[in-house]
DODRENVO-777648 format. One line per field, with one value per atom (N, C-alpha, C): x, y, z; chain; atom name. Coordinates in nm, 3 decimals, m for minus. Layout:
N
X	X | ...
Y	Y | ...
Z	Z | ...
chain	A | ...
name	CA | ...
***
This chain:
150
X	7.389 | 7.361 | 7.491 | 7.479 | 7.598 | 7.610 | 7.727 | 7.752 | 7.661 | 7.627 | 7.541 | 7.402 | 7.350 | 7.217 | 7.218 | 7.321 | 7.330 | 7.334 | 7.402 | 7.408 | 7.272 | 7.197 | 7.065 | 6.972 | 6.976 | 6.893 | 6.932 | 7.055 | 7.100 | 7.051 | 7.062 | 7.015 | 6.864 | 6.791 | 6.646 | 6.605 | 6.674 | 6.641 | 6.667 | 6.776 | 6.807 | 6.702 | 6.659 | 6.557 | 6.425 | 6.386 | 6.261 | 6.269 | 6.381 | 6.397 | 6.394 | 6.452 | 6.450 | 6.307 | 6.229 | 6.091 | 6.008 | 6.029 | 5.956 | 5.994 | 6.123 | 6.170 | 6.111 | 6.103 | 6.046 | 5.898 | 5.828 | 5.687 | 5.667 | 5.756 | 5.748 | 5.771 | 5.867 | 5.896 | 5.776 | 5.717 | 5.600 | 5.483 | 5.466 | 5.355 | 5.373 | 5.496 | 5.521 | 5.511 | 5.496 | 5.485 | 5.355 | 5.359 | 5.238 | 5.133 | 5.010 | 4.900 | 4.869 | 4.830 | 4.801 | 4.677 | 4.685 | 4.573 | 4.475 | 4.357 | 4.255 | 4.291 | 4.375 | 4.414 | 4.517 | 4.579 | 4.682 | 4.619 | 4.692 | 4.643 | 4.640 | 4.529 | 4.523 | 4.620 | 4.659 | 4.753 | 4.693 | 4.562 | 4.493 | 4.399 | 4.413 | 4.331 | 4.193 | 4.089 | 3.953 | 3.914 | 3.910 | 3.883 | 3.736 | 3.647 | 3.506 | 3.476 | 3.548 | 3.521 | 3.585 | 3.692 | 3.758 | 3.693 | 3.613 | 3.542 | 3.619 | 3.739 | 3.814 | 3.837 | 3.829 | 3.853 | 3.991 | 4.039 | 4.171 | 4.175 | 4.063 | 4.058 | 4.056 | 4.022 | 4.012 | 4.142 | 4.241 | 4.367 | 4.432 | 4.469 | 4.534 | 4.439 | 4.307 | 4.211 | 4.183 | 4.149 | 4.115 | 3.986 | 3.968 | 3.848 | 3.725 | 3.616 | 3.492 | 3.432 | 3.359 | 3.295 | 3.178 | 3.145 | 3.035 | 2.904 | 2.826 | 2.704 | 2.592 | 2.605 | 2.498 | 2.504 | 2.615 | 2.624 | 2.586 | 2.525 | 2.483 | 2.606 | 2.607 | 2.721 | 2.723 | 2.840 | 2.858 | 2.871 | 2.792 | 2.796 | 2.923 | 3.005 | 3.128 | 3.136 | 3.201 | 3.222 | 3.371 | 3.412 | 3.553 | 3.591 | 3.498 | 3.530 | 3.422 | 3.457 | 3.357 | 3.322 | 3.392 | 3.364 | 3.287 | 3.203 | 3.125 | 2.986 | 2.893 | 2.758 | 2.713 | 2.595 | 2.538 | 2.412 | 2.382 | 2.259 | 2.180 | 2.060 | 1.971 | 1.879 | 1.884 | 1.802 | 1.693 | 1.567 | 1.451 | 1.372 | 1.382 | 1.311 | 1.173 | 1.070 | 0.933 | 0.856 | 0.928 | 0.864 | 0.875 | 0.799 | 0.807 | 0.917 | 0.998 | 1.103 | 1.239 | 1.325 | 1.465 | 1.536 | 1.596 | 1.672 | 1.812 | 1.842 | 1.966 | 2.089 | 2.073 | 2.187 | 2.152 | 2.233 | 2.223 | 2.355 | 2.345 | 2.464 | 2.464 | 2.577 | 2.595 | 2.709 | 2.678 | 2.774 | 2.835 | 2.754 | 2.798 | 2.872 | 2.899 | 2.970 | 2.872 | 2.889 | 2.803 | 2.823 | 2.713 | 2.722 | 2.678 | 2.567 | 2.520 | 2.376 | 2.309 | 2.170 | 2.091 | 1.957 | 1.868 | 1.752 | 1.717 | 1.607 | 1.471 | 1.367 | 1.229 | 1.202 | 1.141 | 1.104 | 1.224 | 1.343 | 1.465 | 1.517 | 1.612 | 1.679 | 1.830 | 1.900 | 2.046 | 2.100 | 2.221 | 2.285 | 2.421 | 2.438 | 2.568 | 2.642 | 2.752 | 2.827 | 2.942 | 2.979 | 3.095 | 3.090 | 2.977 | 2.964 | 3.019 | 3.090 | 3.150 | 3.042 | 3.070 | 2.974 | 2.967 | 2.860 | 2.840 | 2.723 | 2.715 | 2.606 | 2.626 | 2.523 | 2.533 | 2.419 | 2.450 | 2.349 | 2.331 | 2.204 | 2.173 | 2.075 | 2.090 | 2.016 | 2.001 | 1.889 | 1.868 | 1.800 | 1.825 | 1.766 | 1.724 | 1.613 | 1.568 | 1.542 | 1.594 | 1.575 | 1.465 | 1.395 | 1.287 | 1.315 | 1.250 | 1.275 | 1.232 | 1.140 | 1.097 | 1.190 | 1.301 | 1.400 | 1.383 | 1.278 | 1.257 | 1.333 | 1.353 | 1.423 | 1.342 | 1.332 | 1.266 | 1.372 | 1.356 | 1.454 | 1.394 | 1.476 | 1.441 | 1.554 | 1.516 | 1.616 | 1.650 | 1.752 | 1.848 | 1.791 | 1.835 | 1.795 | 1.920 | 1.914 | 2.024 | 1.988 | 2.082 | 2.060 | 2.193 | 2.183 | 2.303 | 2.336 | 2.451 | 2.497 | 2.580 | 2.517 | 2.582 | 2.666 | 2.767 | 2.856 | 2.777 | 2.815 | 2.756 | 2.605 | 2.550 | 2.405 | 2.374 | 2.247 | 2.198 | 2.082 | 2.097 | 1.991 | 1.913 | 1.780 | 1.696 | 1.632 | 1.652 | 1.590 | 1.492 | 1.365 | 1.260 | 1.229 | 1.245 | 1.213 | 1.070 | 0.980 | 0.839 | 0.797
Y	5.748 | 5.654 | 5.601 | 5.482 | 5.422 | 5.463 | 5.439 | 5.476 | 5.401 | 5.277 | 5.199 | 5.259 | 5.301 | 5.362 | 5.497 | 5.576 | 5.706 | 5.687 | 5.587 | 5.560 | 5.524 | 5.444 | 5.404 | 5.523 | 5.610 | 5.732 | 5.825 | 5.834 | 5.923 | 5.873 | 5.743 | 5.687 | 5.702 | 5.677 | 5.691 | 5.835 | 5.929 | 6.070 | 6.115 | 6.069 | 6.106 | 6.046 | 5.922 | 5.858 | 5.931 | 5.970 | 6.044 | 6.179 | 6.248 | 6.378 | 6.364 | 6.256 | 6.233 | 6.211 | 6.131 | 6.107 | 6.236 | 6.315 | 6.441 | 6.534 | 6.539 | 6.624 | 6.579 | 6.448 | 6.398 | 6.431 | 6.421 | 6.457 | 6.604 | 6.688 | 6.831 | 6.861 | 6.791 | 6.813 | 6.769 | 6.654 | 6.608 | 6.703 | 6.754 | 6.844 | 6.977 | 7.016 | 7.146 | 7.142 | 7.025 | 7.020 | 7.087 | 7.163 | 7.232 | 7.134 | 7.162 | 7.078 | 7.113 | 7.014 | 7.044 | 7.133 | 7.228 | 7.319 | 7.257 | 7.313 | 7.262 | 7.288 | 7.385 | 7.416 | 7.318 | 7.240 | 7.147 | 7.038 | 6.996 | 6.894 | 6.761 | 6.686 | 6.558 | 6.458 | 6.360 | 6.259 | 6.178 | 6.153 | 6.080 | 6.177 | 6.188 | 6.282 | 6.223 | 6.301 | 6.258 | 6.274 | 6.161 | 6.166 | 6.197 | 6.168 | 6.191 | 6.340 | 6.422 | 6.565 | 6.628 | 6.569 | 6.627 | 6.583 | 6.475 | 6.431 | 6.335 | 6.296 | 6.202 | 6.074 | 5.963 | 5.833 | 5.784 | 5.689 | 5.635 | 5.573 | 5.512 | 5.450 | 5.554 | 5.679 | 5.782 | 5.858 | 5.834 | 5.906 | 5.868 | 5.965 | 5.942 | 5.926 | 5.923 | 5.914 | 6.053 | 6.063 | 6.195 | 6.247 | 6.376 | 6.438 | 6.390 | 6.373 | 6.325 | 6.433 | 6.389 | 6.483 | 6.549 | 6.667 | 6.741 | 6.674 | 6.620 | 6.549 | 6.641 | 6.772 | 6.862 | 6.895 | 6.868 | 6.895 | 6.771 | 6.790 | 6.679 | 6.614 | 6.481 | 6.415 | 6.444 | 6.454 | 6.481 | 6.347 | 6.331 | 6.207 | 6.205 | 6.105 | 6.091 | 5.949 | 5.933 | 5.799 | 5.782 | 5.657 | 5.629 | 5.656 | 5.642 | 5.664 | 5.612 | 5.599 | 5.559 | 5.412 | 5.335 | 5.193 | 5.162 | 5.256 | 5.231 | 5.293 | 5.241 | 5.294 | 5.290 | 5.343 | 5.342 | 5.256 | 5.197 | 5.120 | 5.181 | 5.227 | 5.281 | 5.168 | 5.132 | 5.024 | 5.088 | 5.066 | 5.127 | 5.017 | 5.009 | 4.909 | 4.964 | 4.915 | 4.961 | 4.860 | 4.781 | 4.682 | 4.724 | 4.655 | 4.679 | 4.598 | 4.531 | 4.444 | 4.512 | 4.476 | 4.516 | 4.417 | 4.466 | 4.380 | 4.368 | 4.251 | 4.232 | 4.219 | 4.163 | 4.142 | 4.175 | 4.258 | 4.288 | 4.245 | 4.166 | 4.118 | 4.176 | 4.228 | 4.279 | 4.200 | 4.132 | 4.043 | 3.941 | 3.890 | 3.786 | 3.835 | 3.965 | 4.020 | 4.092 | 4.073 | 4.141 | 4.291 | 4.367 | 4.512 | 4.582 | 4.540 | 4.606 | 4.569 | 4.652 | 4.629 | 4.758 | 4.744 | 4.858 | 4.845 | 4.954 | 4.954 | 4.955 | 4.947 | 4.949 | 5.077 | 5.063 | 5.176 | 5.267 | 5.210 | 5.289 | 5.286 | 5.373 | 5.382 | 5.376 | 5.324 | 5.322 | 5.328 | 5.379 | 5.387 | 5.319 | 5.219 | 5.153 | 5.225 | 5.288 | 5.368 | 5.287 | 5.324 | 5.268 | 5.117 | 5.068 | 4.927 | 4.910 | 4.802 | 4.778 | 4.766 | 4.822 | 4.817 | 4.676 | 4.653 | 4.522 | 4.452 | 4.324 | 4.245 | 4.232 | 4.273 | 4.279 | 4.201 | 4.130 | 4.052 | 4.113 | 4.132 | 4.186 | 4.091 | 4.079 | 3.980 | 4.033 | 4.005 | 4.054 | 3.949 | 3.956 | 3.862 | 3.937 | 3.890 | 3.942 | 3.824 | 3.829 | 3.723 | 3.761 | 3.660 | 3.682 | 3.602 | 3.641 | 3.579 | 3.433 | 3.391 | 3.251 | 3.160 | 3.216 | 3.137 | 3.136 | 3.197 | 3.200 | 3.315 | 3.306 | 3.409 | 3.440 | 3.569 | 3.610 | 3.659 | 3.622 | 3.653 | 3.743 | 3.829 | 3.908 | 3.890 | 3.854 | 3.834 | 3.688 | 3.654 | 3.746 | 3.817 | 3.938 | 4.021 | 4.053 | 4.027 | 4.058 | 4.183 | 4.273 | 4.392 | 4.439 | 4.528 | 4.586 | 4.716 | 4.720 | 4.840 | 4.923 | 5.028 | 5.110 | 5.221 | 5.266 | 5.372 | 5.498 | 5.561 | 5.688 | 5.682 | 5.565 | 5.553 | 5.512 | 5.523 | 5.478 | 5.384 | 5.259 | 5.160 | 5.158 | 5.160 | 5.159 | 5.022 | 4.959 | 4.832 | 4.854 | 4.828 | 4.848 | 4.711 | 4.702 | 4.580 | 4.596 | 4.504 | 4.511 | 4.383
Z	5.919 | 5.816 | 5.760 | 5.712 | 5.654 | 5.509 | 5.455 | 5.315 | 5.219 | 5.250 | 5.162 | 5.159 | 5.283 | 5.286 | 5.217 | 5.232 | 5.167 | 5.015 | 4.968 | 4.824 | 4.768 | 4.848 | 4.803 | 4.798 | 4.903 | 4.906 | 4.792 | 4.764 | 4.657 | 4.521 | 4.498 | 4.371 | 4.362 | 4.470 | 4.471 | 4.446 | 4.507 | 4.490 | 4.347 | 4.288 | 4.150 | 4.056 | 4.082 | 3.998 | 4.006 | 4.130 | 4.148 | 4.079 | 4.090 | 4.027 | 3.874 | 3.822 | 3.678 | 3.629 | 3.702 | 3.664 | 3.672 | 3.775 | 3.788 | 3.674 | 3.642 | 3.532 | 3.399 | 3.377 | 3.253 | 3.245 | 3.357 | 3.361 | 3.332 | 3.384 | 3.360 | 3.213 | 3.154 | 3.011 | 2.927 | 2.962 | 2.889 | 2.908 | 3.027 | 3.054 | 2.984 | 2.953 | 2.893 | 2.740 | 2.680 | 2.535 | 2.492 | 2.383 | 2.341 | 2.291 | 2.323 | 2.278 | 2.133 | 2.051 | 1.911 | 1.901 | 1.809 | 1.790 | 1.692 | 1.685 | 1.594 | 1.449 | 1.423 | 1.287 | 1.234 | 1.320 | 1.277 | 1.189 | 1.087 | 0.996 | 1.069 | 1.061 | 1.130 | 1.066 | 1.146 | 1.097 | 0.985 | 0.989 | 0.885 | 0.815 | 0.685 | 0.610 | 0.589 | 0.613 | 0.596 | 0.449 | 0.376 | 0.233 | 0.204 | 0.298 | 0.274 | 0.262 | 0.334 | 0.327 | 0.204 | 0.153 | 0.037 | m0.094 | m0.090 | m0.208 | m0.296 | m0.258 | m0.340 | m0.262 | m0.331 | m0.270 | m0.309 | m0.233 | m0.262 | m0.401 | m0.444 | m0.577 | m0.689 | m0.657 | m0.760 | m0.781 | m0.698 | m0.711 | m0.843 | m0.922 | m1.049 | m1.166 | m1.141 | m1.250 | m1.304 | m1.432 | m1.487 | m1.426 | m1.432 | m1.377 | m1.451 | m1.377 | m1.436 | m1.525 | m1.627 | m1.716 | m1.645 | m1.688 | m1.629 | m1.669 | m1.573 | m1.609 | m1.655 | m1.640 | m1.680 | m1.828 | m1.894 | m2.037 | m2.116 | m2.230 | m2.314 | m2.378 | m2.388 | m2.452 | m2.602 | m2.655 | m2.797 | m2.869 | m2.974 | m3.051 | m3.136 | m3.113 | m3.191 | m3.242 | m3.354 | m3.410 | m3.436 | m3.434 | m3.458 | m3.602 | m3.692 | m3.833 | m3.923 | m4.051 | m4.148 | m4.138 | m4.058 | m4.044 | m3.917 | m3.875 | m3.754 | m3.767 | m3.687 | m3.680 | m3.535 | m3.507 | m3.373 | m3.373 | m3.257 | m3.242 | m3.126 | m3.155 | m3.053 | m3.010 | m2.881 | m2.827 | m2.743 | m2.783 | m2.717 | m2.647 | m2.515 | m2.436 | m2.401 | m2.466 | m2.440 | m2.356 | m2.278 | m2.192 | m2.047 | m1.963 | m1.819 | m1.752 | m1.833 | m1.782 | m1.789 | m1.694 | m1.701 | m1.791 | m1.897 | m1.988 | m1.928 | m1.875 | m1.800 | m1.890 | m2.008 | m2.096 | m2.239 | m2.300 | m2.443 | m2.505 | m2.612 | m2.683 | m2.823 | m2.865 | m3.001 | m3.062 | m3.171 | m3.240 | m3.143 | m3.053 | m2.961 | m2.838 | m2.828 | m2.712 | m2.620 | m2.489 | m2.393 | m2.406 | m2.416 | m2.428 | m2.301 | m2.238 | m2.117 | m2.087 | m2.007 | m1.970 | m1.986 | m1.987 | m2.006 | m1.908 | m1.843 | m1.747 | m1.814 | m1.731 | m1.779 | m1.857 | m1.972 | m2.059 | m2.085 | m2.090 | m2.107 | m2.249 | m2.274 | m2.403 | m2.378 | m2.477 | m2.471 | m2.613 | m2.625 | m2.756 | m2.748 | m2.833 | m2.846 | m2.957 | m2.922 | m3.019 | m3.078 | m3.197 | m3.268 | m3.284 | m3.336 | m3.370 | m3.510 | m3.531 | m3.663 | m3.770 | m3.887 | m3.996 | m4.054 | m4.130 | m4.191 | m4.126 | m4.151 | m4.094 | m3.943 | m3.869 | m3.723 | m3.660 | m3.551 | m3.478 | m3.340 | m3.300 | m3.168 | m3.099 | m2.968 | m2.891 | m2.747 | m2.680 | m2.544 | m2.458 | m2.326 | m2.230 | m2.104 | m2.043 | m1.914 | m1.822 | m1.699 | m1.602 | m1.504 | m1.454 | m1.358 | m1.231 | m1.122 | m0.991 | m0.986 | m1.074 | m1.072 | m1.152 | m1.202 | m1.274 | m1.424 | m1.474 | m1.619 | m1.682 | m1.812 | m1.888 | m2.013 | m2.045 | m2.168 | m2.266 | m2.393 | m2.496 | m2.603 | m2.659 | m2.777 | m2.877 | m3.000 | m3.103 | m3.116 | m3.186 | m3.246 | m3.368 | m3.386 | m3.498 | m3.579 | m3.708 | m3.798 | m3.878 | m3.897 | m3.977 | m4.034 | m4.133 | m4.194 | m4.123 | m4.063 | m3.991 | m4.091 | m4.143 | m4.246 | m4.183 | m4.256 | m4.207 | m4.174 | m4.065 | m4.019 | m4.000 | m3.973 | m3.954 | m3.810 | m3.777 | m3.646 | m3.670 | m3.624 | m3.635 | m3.505 | m3.512 | m3.392 | m3.377 | m3.261 | m3.229 | m3.116 | m3.143 | m3.043 | m2.981 | m2.849 | m2.775 | m2.722 | m2.767 | m2.723 | m2.659
chain	A | A | A | A | A | A | A | A | A | A | A | A | A | A | A | A | A | A | A | A | A | A | A | A | A | A | A | A | A | A | A | A | A | A | A | A | A | A | A | A | A | A | A | A | A | A | A | A | A | A | A | A | A | A | A | A | A | A | A | A | A | A | A | A | A | A | A | A | A | A | A | A | A | A | A | A | A | A | A | A | A | A | A | A | A | A | A | A | A | A | A | A | A | A | A | A | A | A | A | A | A | A | A | A | A | A | A | A | A | A | A | A | A | A | A | A | A | A | A | A | A | A | A | A | A | A | A | A | A | A | A | A | A | A | A | A | A | A | A | A | A | A | A | A | A | A | A | A | A | A | A | A | A | A | A | A | A | A | A | A | A | A | A | A | A | A | A | A | A | A | A | A | A | A | A | A | A | A | A | A | A | A | A | A | A | A | A | A | A | A | A | A | A | A | A | A | A | A | A | A | A | A | A | A | A | A | A | A | A | A | A | A | A | A | A | A | A | A | A | A | A | A | A | A | A | A | A | A | A | A | A | A | A | A | A | A | A | A | A | A | A | A | A | A | A | A | A | A | A | A | A | A | A | A | A | A | A | A | A | A | A | A | A | A | A | A | A | A | A | A | A | A | A | A | A | A | A | A | A | A | A | A | A | A | A | A | A | A | A | A | A | A | A | A | A | A | A | A | A | A | A | A | A | A | A | A | A | A | A | A | A | A | A | A | A | A | A | A | A | A | A | A | A | A | A | A | A | A | A | A | A | A | A | A | A | A | A | A | A | A | A | A | A | A | A | A | A | A | A | A | A | A | A | A | A | A | A | A | A | A | A | A | A | A | A | A | A | A | A | A | A | A | A | A | A | A | A | A | A | A | A | A | A | A | A | A | A | A | A | A | A | A | A | A | A | A | A | A | A | A | A | A | A | A | A | A | A | A | A | A | A | A | A | A | A | A | A | A | A | A | A | A | A | A | A | A | A | A | A | A | A | A | A | A | A | A | A | A | A | A | A | A | A | A | A | A | A | A | A | A
name	N | CA | C | N | CA | C | N | CA | C | N | CA | C | N | CA | C | N | CA | C | N | CA | C | N | CA | C | N | CA | C | N | CA | C | N | CA | C | N | CA | C | N | CA | C | N | CA | C | N | CA | C | N | CA | C | N | CA | C | N | CA | C | N | CA | C | N | CA | C | N | CA | C | N | CA | C | N | CA | C | N | CA | C | N | CA | C | N | CA | C | N | CA | C | N | CA | C | N | CA | C | N | CA | C | N | CA | C | N | CA | C | N | CA | C | N | CA | C | N | CA | C | N | CA | C | N | CA | C | N | CA | C | N | CA | C | N | CA | C | N | CA | C | N | CA | C | N | CA | C | N | CA | C | N | CA | C | N | CA | C | N | CA | C | N | CA | C | N | CA | C | N | CA | C | N | CA | C | N | CA | C | N | CA | C | N | CA | C | N | CA | C | N | CA | C | N | CA | C | N | CA | C | N | CA | C | N | CA | C | N | CA | C | N | CA | C | N | CA | C | N | CA | C | N | CA | C | N | CA | C | N | CA | C | N | CA | C | N | CA | C | N | CA | C | N | CA | C | N | CA | C | N | CA | C | N | CA | C | N | CA | C | N | CA | C | N | CA | C | N | CA | C | N | CA | C | N | CA | C | N | CA | C | N | CA | C | N | CA | C | N | CA | C | N | CA | C | N | CA | C | N | CA | C | N | CA | C | N | CA | C | N | CA | C | N | CA | C | N | CA | C | N | CA | C | N | CA | C | N | CA | C | N | CA | C | N | CA | C | N | CA | C | N | CA | C | N | CA | C | N | CA | C | N | CA | C | N | CA | C | N | CA | C | N | CA | C | N | CA | C | N | CA | C | N | CA | C | N | CA | C | N | CA | C | N | CA | C | N | CA | C | N | CA | C | N | CA | C | N | CA | C | N | CA | C | N | CA | C | N | CA | C | N | CA | C | N | CA | C | N | CA | C | N | CA | C | N | CA | C | N | CA | C | N | CA | C | N | CA | C | N | CA | C | N | CA | C | N | CA | C | N | CA | C | N | CA | C | N | CA | C | N | CA | C | N | CA | C | N | CA | C | N | CA | C | N | CA | C | N | CA | C | N | CA | C | N | CA | C | N | CA | C | N | CA | C | N | CA | C | N | CA | C | N | CA | C | N | CA | C | N | CA | C | N | CA | C | N | CA | C | N | CA | C
***
């Protein structure tokens, strides 16, 4: 063989040996065990969502809430929905407060004392709306006013 052919065979042999050696090295790497932590943490099994990170722990839903007031300049409003309708919007002093389900109850806490206006609306699938109120009442300190929606 000529020197040129020997050089080519030598380079080819070294390349093949390098590839075989690399394959052997790759084949000898340990396989990950089942105990190894996955690269992506499964949040569904841990019970926390990405949006919940940094939020305080939720209150225990099995304990009854404790009634608290901000001070002597506030009262509570108990809204008693005795209708078969979902009240979609409740307004207290012109501000949206929330909604109440069929035959449901809700308590608006820490409403400013003084003359207070309450108003409610329910929407229906045919495009009509039913209204309750407005109702004006005196919200006295440390008191609870009950509004019955019928």
